[in-house]
N, C-alpha and C positions, 0 to 999 in steps of 0.2 A: 476399490479393488485394483491391484495392481496388474497391468496388462504389459505382457513381456512380447516383444516382437521379434520375429527374426532378424538377424544381421543382414542389412541391405547389400545385395551385389552390384547394385546399379543405382545410377540418380532417379532413374525410371522407378525402381522399385522403391526408393526410398520416399519419393514424391506419392506413389499408390497409398503406401503404410502411413504417412501423414495425411494424406486426404481422407482414409478411412478411420483415423482415430478422431473422433470428436471432443476436441478441447475448445471452449470458448472461453470469453471475457467473464471474469467473475466481479460482480459488482454487490456491495452491501450497504446498508445502511449504519451512519455512524453520526455520532454528535459531537461537536467541536464545542469547547467548554473555555470561557476566557478564565485563566487561573487565579487571576487578581479578584475578578468578581464571577463566581461560579453560577450565579443566577443568570448571566448572560450566555445564551446557548444559540447553536444554530444547527438544526439536523439536515442531513443530505444523504444522497447516494453518491458512493466512492467506487472508483474502480481500483481492484485489488493489483497491484503490480510489482511482483517480487523482483523485477529488474532495476526497480527504484529504492533506495536507500530510505529517502525520505519522503514525508507526507507532502502534498502540495493543496493548497485552500486558496482559491481564489481572493484577491484583495478586499473585494468588496465585502464579502463574507466575513473576514478577518475584523475590517474595520466596523462591521455593522454590530458586532458583538464586543467593540471595545479592544481587539488586540491589534496593537501597532508593531510595525516592523521594527527590529531593535538593529539589525546591522546589514552588511552586504557580504556576499560570498561569492566565489566561482563555483558554478555546477558544471559536471560535465555530461553530456549526452551522449546516447547509445550510438549517434554517427560519428562519435569522437571531438564534436564542437564544445565549445564552452560558452557558457553564458554568465554575467554577473545578474545575481538575483537578492531581493532582500529576504531575510529570514524573520521568524517569530517564533513564540513558544506558545503551545496550546496544550490543553488536555485533550484527549479523545475517549468518547465511551462507546463501547462496541461489544457484542455479545455479553452483555451482563457485566464488563471489566472494565477498567479506566486506567490509562497511563499517560504520561506526559510525552510530547514529544517536538522536536525541532520540526519547523514547517518551512517549507519554501514558499513564498508568496507568489502566487499565481495570478497570470495576466488575464485580462478579460477574454473569456471564450475557452479558458483551458478547463480542463475536467479534474475535479476533486481526485487526488489520488491518496489510497492508503498504501505506505512503502514497507519494505521490510523490516526495519528497524522497530517500528511500531508493532508489526505483527510478532516478531520475536518475542518483544517486550511484556506483551499479551499472552503468549505461549500458544499461537495460533498458526495452522498450517492450512495451507489451500489444497483443495482436492480440485484440480481442474476439471474433471471429467463431470463431476456433479454442480461443479460451480458454486461451490460453497467452503466456509471457513469452518475448523474444526478445533477443539482445544487438542492440544498436543498431548500425549501421555507421557508420563515422566518413567524412564527406565534408568533403573540403576544398574551398575555393572559389578555389584556386590562388595565394593570396597565401604568400610563403615565411616 
């Protein structure tokens, strides 16, 4: 359901609107699969983060299923800082569908994350009010 709030006239009104709009964190179960050895998998609970382009999987998880980081890249964080991190390739299974994705190798204690690129490749959208993922409906513009 789409909720439409009036345009706030003040910061206090905006704060009240945000406090009255229950939007939480969305977590989903997903399986990480080693593309070279599909019988090696790990199932876990992932935070869905539409602000993150990439997925994040802890290094210990990747190594446990035989996925070895292949390169390093600079990633840019929400606060504007950057870090050099290793990346790997993995297959993900989520809501009865699967897709490959680049994965940022997470450090110990970092939460597994499903990022926007994987969501889009699987045709999923986030319902932040119900804290669920749904298959996106295909809408055609009438062109052949």
